VOVONU-85615 format. One line per 2 residues: their letters; for each residue x, y, z of C-alpha. Coordinates in nm, 3 decimals. Example, Ala and Ser with C-alpha at 12.3 -4.5 7.8 and 13.67 -1.06 7.14 Angstrom:
REM VOVONU-85615
AS = 1.230/-0.450/0.780 | 1.367/-0.106/0.714
This chain:
REM VOVONU-85615
XX = 13.296/4.996/21.238 | 13.073/4.712/21.361
XX = 13.191/4.363/21.303 | 12.952/4.061/21.278
XX = 13.042/3.689/21.252 | 13.037/3.531/20.908
XX = 12.776/3.279/21.028 | 12.541/3.566/21.108
XX = 12.610/3.749/20.780 | 12.523/3.449/20.563
XX = 12.141/3.453/20.621 | 12.142/3.830/20.545
XX = 12.313/3.782/20.217 | 12.087/3.492/20.111
XX = 11.863/3.586/19.815 | 11.490/3.621/19.867
XX = 11.270/3.342/19.736 | 11.188/3.376/19.373
XX = 10.850/3.535/19.320 | 10.665/3.610/19.003
XX = 10.598/3.961/18.876 | 10.425/4.133/19.172
XX = 10.137/4.275/18.967 | 10.077/3.937/18.806
XX = 10.079/3.772/19.148 | 9.835/4.028/19.286
XX = 9.612/3.967/18.989 | 9.632/3.593/19.045
XX = 9.547/3.640/19.412 | 9.243/3.846/19.311
XX = 9.123/3.564/19.083 | 9.155/3.321/19.381
XX = 8.955/3.563/19.598 | 8.677/3.613/19.345
XX = 8.491/3.283/19.430 | 8.467/3.397/19.792
XX = 8.284/3.711/19.683 | 8.065/3.510/19.445
XX = 7.956/3.281/19.731 | 7.914/3.562/19.987
XX = 8.201/3.431/20.199 | 8.388/3.679/20.426
XX = 8.756/3.718/20.344 | 8.931/3.736/20.680
XX = 9.299/3.770/20.753 | 9.379/3.398/20.750
XX = 9.211/3.351/20.409 | 9.378/3.658/20.262
XX = 9.722/3.548/20.391 | 9.682/3.196/20.250
XX = 9.570/3.337/19.919 | 9.865/3.574/19.893
XX = 10.111/3.301/19.986 | 9.963/3.075/19.717
XX = 9.989/3.347/19.454 | 10.341/3.466/19.548
XX = 10.481/3.131/19.660 | 10.616/3.290/19.974
XX = 10.513/3.440/20.309 | 10.499/3.806/20.385
XX = 10.778/3.751/20.636 | 11.018/3.698/20.340
XX = 10.931/4.046/20.208 | 10.778/3.898/19.888
XX = 10.455/4.087/19.954 | 10.306/4.324/20.208
XX = 9.956/4.379/20.340 | 9.906/4.682/20.119
XX = 9.944/4.440/19.823 | 9.694/4.211/19.987
XX = 9.439/4.493/20.012 | 9.500/4.572/19.641
XX = 9.426/4.208/19.562 | 9.089/4.257/19.737
XX = 9.023/4.564/19.531 | 9.115/4.386/19.211
XX = 8.885/4.101/19.310 | 8.609/4.362/19.350
XX = 8.681/4.492/19.000 | 8.653/4.138/18.863
XX = 8.331/4.084/19.053 | 8.180/4.406/18.920
XX = 8.287/4.326/18.566 | 8.119/3.987/18.592
XX = 7.801/4.079/18.781 | 7.776/4.461/18.766
XX = 7.534/4.491/18.477 | 7.296/4.243/18.622
XX = 7.326/4.385/18.969 | 7.253/4.745/18.856
XX = 6.976/4.635/18.627 | 6.804/4.440/18.903
XX = 6.838/4.729/19.147 | 6.683/4.972/18.903
XX = 6.845/5.284/19.057 | 7.181/5.385/19.204
XX = 7.042/5.416/19.554 | 6.876/5.078/19.537
XX = 7.208/4.915/19.441 | 7.390/5.047/19.745
XX = 7.273/4.773/19.991 | 7.397/4.502/19.753
XX = 7.729/4.676/19.705 | 7.762/4.721/20.081
XX = 7.721/4.346/20.130 | 8.006/4.285/19.887
XX = 8.226/4.548/20.058 | 8.155/4.399/20.400
XX = 8.306/4.068/20.282 | 8.641/4.239/20.253
XX = 8.884/4.325/20.531 | 8.930/4.685/20.651
XX = 9.257/4.844/20.547 | 9.466/4.878/20.865
XX = 9.820/4.881/20.733 | 9.992/5.114/20.485
XX = 10.306/5.095/20.277 | 10.563/5.357/20.205
XX = 10.429/5.394/19.855 | 10.072/5.429/19.969
XX = 10.176/5.709/20.204 | 10.388/5.895/19.948
XX = 10.123/5.874/19.676 | 9.817/5.903/19.911
XX = 9.676/5.586/19.757 | 9.325/5.564/19.897
XX = 9.113/5.389/19.634 | 8.757/5.504/19.586
XX = 8.500/5.298/19.779 | 8.256/5.145/19.529
XX = 7.944/5.311/19.676 | 8.114/5.652/19.642
XX = 8.225/5.552/19.290 | 7.859/5.485/19.204
XX = 7.770/5.833/19.322 | 8.049/5.979/19.102
XX = 7.923/5.766/18.809 | 7.569/5.890/18.856
XX = 7.687/6.252/18.850 | 7.902/6.185/18.544
XX = 7.608/6.047/18.341 | 7.831/5.837/18.112
XX = 7.698/5.702/17.784 | 7.857/5.472/17.524
XX = 7.937/5.786/17.322 | 8.177/5.909/17.596
XX = 8.555/5.880/17.615 | 8.627/5.867/17.990
XX = 8.962/5.971/18.128 | 9.071/5.867/18.478
XX = 9.399/6.052/18.547 | 9.481/5.860/18.866
XX = 9.321/5.522/18.795 | 9.461/5.330/19.092
XX = 9.336/4.973/19.097 | 9.048/5.038/18.857
XX = 8.752/5.070/19.097 | 8.624/5.383/18.922
XX = 8.732/5.265/18.576 | 8.526/4.945/18.591
XX = 8.215/5.143/18.677 | 8.275/5.370/18.376
XX = 8.328/5.050/18.170 | 7.994/4.908/18.286
XX = 7.827/5.237/18.185 | 7.967/5.189/17.834
XX = 8.233/5.455/17.830 | 8.557/5.409/17.629
XX = 8.843/5.431/17.883 | 9.160/5.636/17.885
XX = 9.365/5.529/18.192 | 9.668/5.693/18.353
XX = 9.849/5.591/18.671 | 10.182/5.719/18.794
XX = 10.267/5.439/19.040 | 10.429/5.155/18.842
XX = 10.283/4.879/19.059 | 9.928/4.999/19.006
XX = 9.987/5.078/18.639 | 10.097/4.717/18.593
XX = 9.784/4.602/18.769 | 9.564/4.806/18.540
XX = 9.734/4.650/18.239 | 9.628/4.309/18.367
XX = 9.275/4.429/18.435 | 9.229/4.623/18.109
XX = 9.467/4.449/17.864 | 9.315/4.617/17.557
XX = 9.378/4.966/17.689 | 9.726/5.132/17.694
XX = 9.791/5.267/18.045 | 9.998/5.587/18.048
XX = 10.220/5.668/18.348 | 10.233/6.043/18.369
XX = 10.212/6.273/18.666 | 9.840/6.352/18.668
XX = 9.900/6.699/18.800 | 10.022/6.782/18.447
XX = 9.805/6.538/18.257 | 9.711/6.796/17.993
XX = 10.076/6.852/17.912 | 10.156/6.487/17.866
XX = 9.866/6.318/17.692 | 9.866/6.297/17.310
XX = 9.679/6.583/17.151 | 9.416/6.359/16.989
XX = 9.302/6.226/17.326 | 9.010/6.450/17.417
XX = 8.781/6.302/17.685 | 8.418/6.400/17.712
XX = 8.407/6.282/18.078 | 8.677/6.281/18.349
XX = 8.638/6.083/18.665 | 8.909/6.149/18.917
XX = 9.011/6.092/19.279 | 9.348/6.274/19.293
XX = 9.588/6.290/19.584 | 9.464/6.545/19.826
XX = 9.787/6.704/19.940 | 10.093/6.537/19.787
XX = 10.272/6.584/19.455 | 10.506/6.356/19.264
XX = 10.878/6.423/19.326 | 10.796/6.684/19.594
XX = 10.880/6.620/19.959 | 10.624/6.730/20.214
XX = 10.264/6.843/20.195 | 10.134/7.047/19.899
XX = 9.821/7.231/19.990 | 9.723/7.296/19.625
XX = 9.783/6.944/19.497 | 9.413/6.870/19.433
XX = 9.374/7.203/19.252 | 9.666/7.128/19.022
XX = 9.521/6.790/18.928 | 9.171/6.932/18.866
XX = 9.299/7.233/18.667 | 9.513/7.021/18.437
XX = 9.233/6.768/18.379 | 8.979/7.040/18.310
XX = 9.210/7.191/18.051 | 9.215/6.855/17.866
XX = 8.834/6.804/17.885 | 8.634/6.856/17.570
XX = 8.406/7.163/17.552 | 8.073/7.067/17.698
XX = 8.224/6.772/17.881 | 8.185/6.685/18.247
XX = 8.449/6.647/18.517 | 8.359/6.469/18.846
XX = 8.621/6.476/19.118 | 8.650/6.341/19.470
XX = 8.871/6.561/19.691 | 8.916/6.649/20.051
XX = 8.616/6.822/20.204 | 8.803/7.147/20.254
XX = 8.864/7.192/19.878 | 8.536/7.384/19.827
XX = 8.440/7.702/19.640 | 8.282/7.848/19.953
XX = 8.608/7.806/20.150 | 8.791/8.142/20.161
XX = 9.122/7.972/20.096 | 9.000/7.822/19.769
XX = 8.752/8.087/19.635 | 9.014/8.250/19.411
XX = 9.123/7.913/19.273 | 8.766/7.812/19.188
XX = 8.708/8.153/19.031 | 8.996/8.079/18.797
XX = 8.854/7.733/18.724 | 8.519/7.882/18.627
XX = 8.682/8.074/18.343 | 8.697/7.735/18.171
XX = 8.431/7.525/18.343 | 8.125/7.601/18.551
XX = 8.088/7.433/18.893 | 7.740/7.288/18.894
XX = 7.744/7.083/19.213 | 7.956/7.032/19.525
XX = 7.881/6.853/19.847 | 8.092/6.711/20.135
XX = 8.067/6.344/20.240 | 8.111/6.210/20.592
XX = 8.438/6.028/20.652 | 8.264/5.706/20.753
XX = 8.212/5.635/20.378 | 8.593/5.574/20.349
XX = 8.630/5.371/20.669 | 8.683/5.038/20.500
XX = 8.970/5.186/20.300 | 9.175/5.294/20.600
XX = 9.077/5.656/20.667 | 8.785/5.856/20.806
XX = 8.866/6.188/20.655 | 8.567/6.383/20.515
XX = 8.567/6.405/20.136 | 8.385/6.608/19.876
XX = 8.232/6.537/19.540 | 8.243/6.827/19.291
XX = 8.095/6.839/18.936 | 8.227/7.079/18.671
XX = 8.086/7.125/18.321 | 8.331/7.255/18.057
XX = 8.157/7.580/17.965 | 8.270/7.919/18.102
XX = 8.060/8.046/18.388 | 7.844/8.355/18.327
XX = 7.969/8.492/18.658 | 8.300/8.335/18.759
XX = 8.253/8.446/19.119 | 7.914/8.279/19.161
XX = 7.890/7.919/19.282 | 7.606/7.679/19.350
XX = 7.508/7.648/19.710 | 7.623/7.318/19.862
XX = 7.345/7.108/20.013 | 7.577/7.030/20.307
XX = 7.753/6.726/20.449 | 7.606/6.398/20.324
XX = 7.601/6.145/20.606 | 7.601/5.854/20.360
XX = 7.619/5.782/19.988 | 7.242/5.734/19.949
XX = 7.190/6.092/20.063 | 7.465/6.207/19.823
XX = 7.299/6.031/19.530 | 6.967/6.186/19.620
XX = 7.131/6.528/19.614 | 7.291/6.453/19.280
XX = 6.953/6.361/19.134 | 6.801/6.682/19.266
XX = 7.076/6.934/19.197 | 7.305/6.807/18.919
XX = 7.179/6.932/18.580 | 7.175/6.723/18.262
XX = 7.487/6.696/18.052 | 7.577/6.956/17.791
XX = 7.608/6.852/17.426 | 7.961/6.784/17.304
XX = 8.118/6.810/16.962 | 8.044/6.482/16.780
XX = 8.400/6.483/16.658 | 8.526/6.395/17.005
XX = 8.257/6.135/17.081 | 8.301/5.758/17.043
XX = 8.125/5.573/16.766 | 7.848/5.352/16.909
XX = 7.851/5.016/16.738 | 7.585/4.868/16.958
XX = 7.219/4.842/16.843 | 7.065/5.177/16.916
XX = 6.795/5.023/17.141 | 7.068/4.913/17.380
XX = 7.152/5.268/17.484 | 7.029/5.350/17.830
XX = 6.954/5.667/18.026 | 7.190/5.870/18.237
XX = 7.076/5.785/18.584 | 7.030/5.415/18.505
XX = 7.401/5.389/18.433 | 7.356/5.033/18.320
XX = 7.431/5.077/17.954 | 7.599/4.778/17.788
XX = 7.971/4.810/17.745 | 8.077/4.974/17.419
XX = 8.192/4.715/17.169 | 8.499/4.917/17.079
XX = 8.698/5.143/17.309 | 8.930/5.293/17.049
XX = 8.881/5.658/16.966 | 8.655/5.716/16.666
XX = 8.444/5.985/16.511 | 8.066/5.968/16.528
XX = 7.902/5.965/16.186 | 7.531/6.027/16.182
XX = 7.331/5.768/15.987 | 7.233/5.845/15.634
XX = 6.864/5.906/15.574 | 6.657/5.722/15.312
XX = 6.301/5.769/15.212 | 6.066/5.536/15.394
XX = 5.923/5.284/15.154 | 5.552/5.211/15.192
XX = 5.244/5.143/14.984 | 4.895/5.273/15.004
XX = 4.597/5.049/14.952 | 4.223/5.059/14.948
XX = 4.051/4.955/15.266 | 3.704/4.820/15.298
XX = 3.518/4.687/15.602 | 3.478/4.316/15.656
XX = 3.261/4.141/15.396 | 2.966/4.111/15.622
XX = 3.001/4.477/15.717 | 2.988/4.379/16.082
XX = 3.216/4.451/16.371 | 3.243/4.280/16.704
XX = 3.029/4.372/16.998 | 3.321/4.492/17.213
XX = 3.395/4.855/17.296 | 3.734/4.853/17.126
XX = 3.859/4.692/16.807 | 4.212/4.567/16.757
XX = 4.421/4.834/16.580 | 4.605/4.771/16.254
XX = 4.726/4.976/15.957 | 4.439/5.015/15.722
XX = 4.551/5.218/15.416 | 4.928/5.185/15.453
XX = 5.158/4.882/15.417 | 5.522/4.925/15.525
XX = 5.742/4.637/15.397 | 5.966/4.499/15.670
XX = 5.807/4.701/15.951 | 5.753/4.514/16.278
XX = 5.422/4.503/16.454 | 5.388/4.710/16.768
XX = 5.532/4.518/17.062 | 5.213/4.552/17.267
XX = 4.852/4.518/17.156 | 4.687/4.834/17.034
XX = 4.316/4.900/17.010 | 4.094/5.171/16.871
XX = 3.733/5.276/16.919 | 3.461/5.107/16.717
XX = 3.397/5.441/16.540 | 3.759/5.477/16.436
XX = 3.769/5.117/16.319 | 3.476/5.181/16.092
XX = 3.645/5.462/15.893 | 3.939/5.430/15.660
XX = 4.217/5.689/15.715 | 4.310/5.902/15.417
XX = 4.585/5.781/15.183 | 4.897/5.983/15.252
XX = 5.164/6.083/14.998 | 5.434/6.218/15.230
XX = 5.759/6.015/15.251 | 5.955/6.044/15.577
XX = 6.334/6.038/15.558 | 6.479/5.812/15.825
XX = 6.793/5.598/15.878 | 6.760/5.260/15.705
XX = 6.805/5.067/16.024 | 6.490/5.220/16.176
XX = 6.277/4.963/15.994 | 6.537/4.684/15.974
XX = 6.611/4.682/16.346 | 6.250/4.750/16.451
XX = 6.340/5.072/16.631 | 5.992/5.207/16.536
XX = 5.686/4.986/16.498 | 5.450/4.996/16.201
XX = 5.204/5.201/16.407 | 5.471/5.447/16.511
XX = 5.595/5.485/16.152 | 5.236/5.551/16.044
XX = 5.223/5.844/16.295 | 5.537/5.994/16.141
XX = 5.391/5.962/15.795 | 5.067/6.137/15.889
XX = 5.254/6.410/16.086 | 5.461/6.483/15.774
XX = 5.145/6.477/15.565 | 4.986/6.746/15.792
XX = 5.299/6.957/15.799 | 5.321/6.960/15.420
XX = 5.029/7.199/15.394 | 4.920/7.541/15.524
XX = 4.602/7.658/15.677 | 4.368/7.880/15.477
XX = 4.391/8.252/15.502 | 4.660/8.509/15.587
XX = 4.718/8.680/15.918 | 4.908/8.961/16.089
XX = 5.057/8.950/16.437 | 5.131/9.202/16.709
XX = 5.461/9.220/16.893 | 5.337/9.008/17.182
XX = 5.232/8.723/16.947 | 4.899/8.718/17.138
XX = 4.683/8.917/16.895 | 4.622/8.754/16.554
XX = 4.414/8.936/16.289 | 4.283/8.821/15.953
XX = 4.440/9.005/15.662 | 4.439/9.000/15.280
XX = 4.692/8.773/15.123 | 4.885/9.070/14.988
XX = 4.887/9.264/15.316 | 5.227/9.381/15.443
XX = 5.383/9.137/15.689 | 5.095/8.893/15.644
XX = 5.182/8.532/15.725 | 5.032/8.190/15.666
XX = 5.029/7.918/15.929 | 5.159/7.570/15.864
XX = 4.919/7.293/15.962 | 4.984/7.127/16.291
XX = 4.944/6.765/16.397 | 4.766/6.628/16.704
XX = 4.880/6.298/16.842 | 4.622/6.152/17.075
XX = 4.745/5.798/17.127 | 4.704/5.645/17.466
XX = 4.945/5.474/17.703 | 5.151/5.201/17.539
XX = 5.176/5.356/17.187 | 5.513/5.508/17.264
XX = 5.443/5.877/17.215 | 5.796/5.976/17.318
XX = 5.939/5.748/17.054 | 5.691/5.882/16.797
XX = 5.793/6.240/16.885 | 6.159/6.155/16.847
XX = 6.080/5.994/16.517 | 5.909/6.302/16.389
XX = 6.212/6.517/16.488 | 6.447/6.264/16.332
XX = 6.255/6.270/16.002 | 6.310/6.646/15.989
XX = 6.667/6.617/16.115 | 6.746/6.389/15.820
XX = 6.608/6.655/15.587 | 6.847/6.921/15.721
XX = 6.632/7.082/15.986 | 6.883/7.050/16.273
XX = 6.700/7.249/16.537 | 6.393/7.150/16.729
XX = 6.209/7.231/17.054 | 6.059/6.972/17.291
XX = 5.830/7.123/17.554 | 5.693/6.906/17.836
XX = 5.528/6.935/18.174 | 5.824/6.853/18.399
XX = 6.205/6.880/18.374 | 6.217/6.518/18.509
XX = 6.096/6.412/18.163 | 6.423/6.532/18.005
XX = 6.582/6.190/18.049 | 6.273/6.028/17.883
XX = 6.323/6.254/17.586 | 6.696/6.184/17.571
XX = 6.622/5.806/17.602 | 6.377/5.810/17.311
XX = 6.607/6.021/17.095 | 6.910/5.800/17.164
XX = 6.701/5.481/17.109 | 6.679/5.586/16.743
XX = 7.061/5.588/16.715 | 7.121/5.955/16.776
XX = 7.348/6.125/17.029 | 7.136/6.161/17.342
XX = 7.305/6.482/17.457 | 7.179/6.661/17.152
XX = 6.861/6.692/17.362 | 6.970/6.988/17.579
XX = 6.774/7.159/17.855 | 6.693/7.530/17.814
XX = 6.789/7.571/18.179 | 7.149/7.550/18.063
XX = 7.110/7.899/17.920 | 7.024/8.184/18.162
XX = 6.732/8.402/18.066 | 6.853/8.691/17.856
XX = 7.158/8.504/17.730 | 7.203/8.368/17.378
XX = 7.137/7.993/17.330 | 7.479/7.877/17.217
XX = 7.383/7.570/17.011 | 7.442/7.542/16.643
XX = 7.207/7.247/16.634 | 7.013/7.032/16.874
XX = 6.681/6.957/17.041 | 6.611/7.221/17.304
XX = 6.408/7.074/17.596 | 6.206/7.302/17.825
XX = 5.891/7.303/18.040 | 5.575/7.502/18.021
XX = 5.656/7.655/18.358 | 5.987/7.788/18.226
XX = 5.807/7.948/17.931 | 5.607/8.164/18.172
XX = 5.917/8.384/18.233 | 5.831/8.720/18.077
XX = 6.069/9.001/17.987 | 6.271/9.123/18.280
XX = 6.424/9.455/18.196 | 6.681/9.395/17.924
XX = 6.641/9.020/17.957 | 6.404/8.882/17.698
XX = 6.128/8.637/17.785 | 6.202/8.270/17.748
XX = 5.969/8.252/17.443 | 6.156/8.533/17.268
XX = 6.490/8.373/17.369 | 6.379/8.055/17.186
XX = 6.249/8.252/16.888 | 6.583/8.435/16.854
XX = 6.763/8.100/16.856 | 6.533/7.941/16.595
XX = 6.458/8.251/16.384 | 6.115/8.372/16.275
XX = 6.139/8.165/15.954 | 6.205/7.845/16.147
XX = 6.047/7.544/15.972 | 6.155/7.264/16.204
XX = 5.961/7.074/16.473 | 5.817/7.198/16.797
XX = 5.675/6.925/17.022 | 5.413/7.015/17.283
XX = 5.425/6.711/17.503 | 5.153/6.689/17.770
XX = 4.986/6.973/17.578 | 4.687/6.974/17.817
XX = 4.923/7.176/18.039 | 4.821/7.470/17.819
XX = 4.456/7.437/17.903 | 4.248/7.757/17.926
XX = 4.496/7.931/17.694 | 4.222/8.136/17.541
XX = 4.018/8.205/17.855 | 3.643/8.174/17.852
XX = 3.335/8.202/18.076 | 3.286/8.030/18.402
XX = 3.006/8.009/18.658 | 3.114/8.344/18.801
XX = 3.181/8.530/18.476 | 3.477/8.568/18.244
XX = 3.784/8.350/18.313 | 4.116/8.499/18.212
XX = 4.349/8.303/17.992 | 4.622/8.124/18.186
XX = 4.974/8.266/18.164 | 5.119/7.921/18.094
XX = 4.877/7.848/17.819 | 4.938/8.175/17.645
XX = 5.311/8.136/17.672 | 5.298/7.794/17.511
XX = 5.074/7.905/17.224 | 5.295/8.207/17.141
XX = 5.535/7.974/16.963 | 5.306/7.915/16.670
XX = 5.229/8.278/16.591 | 5.598/8.371/16.648
XX = 5.712/8.103/16.403 | 5.419/8.039/16.166
XX = 5.626/7.813/15.945 | 5.714/7.570/16.234
XX = 5.596/7.212/16.229 | 5.385/7.190/16.543
XX = 5.298/6.862/16.715 | 5.056/6.844/17.008
X = 5.049/6.535/17.227
């Protein structure tokens, strides 16, 4: 037994100075640090120490706080900064890569993590650097219709980015200190405290996220002593089990956790029975240096749809030396999101025009984060009047090349004028358009909120007018859909062709919005399948933007590339987006051509809309004669034109 004098024992028995709730004190310290970030002032050790002492009312020498808590205060201050300025910062940057220098300036104002606590070691608490979080957010493609789960939410650095993108948050954090911090940062959101390695077993059954962002511990497990090599796999597998069908999981792990690694190939093969790995790339450890480690990491993207071949994985582009390179790879290799069941989506209460595109990730925050069911807007017949049009009384027009455009034979009560000035040729201005009788069916707010201008609504009216009639004559087709022959009306298998519509508006008229409006009109009338064909797959996001701007779920616009050639298109409804180049794929053995694949999905009696955007890409579809003789028809042109003979009842729109 060791004896000590009573005088020496007294200081040891003295109580520690009273300090407030640690999480509340860290949150208060973060609020004190925020002005430094706002003014671009570097937070060095003396400033951080003084701030922590002010918030806790005691020095670190008393044990009231440690430097790991001080680093967490810096991270919380970053969350507060992003919440206050993130939307403006991202909007000004215009792209994820362009935002990185500004975010790096903010990160450089903070101290490098050089000390760790026992808790940080046991839980492997390495928060996600904001630039890497932006890369994960870019890959996740979050919209205000998404419910976003973060199973190991830490100090909220990933969560706040998802919040900025408009997602409704579901947060879980096992460590009590960090869970308390999250409750201060996100007071309207209940924070669960489950072991994320079994998150699917613990969450309520009605919590079904459409996106999961995660940065799990790489090699430790709760209540397990020592290193667990499969810790990351357990976290990912449980999260994937909870993800909604068609949803997306984006995870940051150690670089060694890769499908091409022999040690993990079998594990990823099992994962692909539920979700398909669509992207994986390692990141240089320098990205994590400010957070106290230089270990190489990896970003992996998994979509919740079983892989066609569970043993096949996408090739990794390599080791990204920086986040800018990683974001460029994401833009090049990560496909667009899959559609999800509307029943698991979040109701969007924002004006429809506020919804942004995937890569922009600057969507306004959703007004409500509570789970809700999406209800599609109810369609109403568009109210308009026809009127007689006559030229000006003097019968004269101006001496300019173009005349200002305005509706001539239609008046749409409440419709807003086009936001930019439109003009038409003198010849067009001299002739009155015909009086239509077709009534589009659109959501009531389309006119009230000005989501479509009067000129755009006029286009939808005339498109519907054209589609209401059929061309003269009857015809028979061969199996290739290339040979069309005139036939008597009563001939076996004779068909009639529905009239098409040509939209020739120039730049500024909003042809994408007009196309989406034509599809929406038919959607409201029960035609829940459509095809949107364009020149480049990079225009997918434009189509999704224009569709969502009318208040519809953007992920209903789905790329054909999601479905391998020869496989069934597994969509009960939606707008299938593809390119002319993709349509060139002919039959390959037992695999049907892309055109036949689409026809089988739609059915030969399909009467919905097919949009031929950038239709000049089908030029020379019929061949002709050139200076050196006959010119064969282009493969691309013929492939595009096959849709109309294959589905003579379809409502065709050429742009």
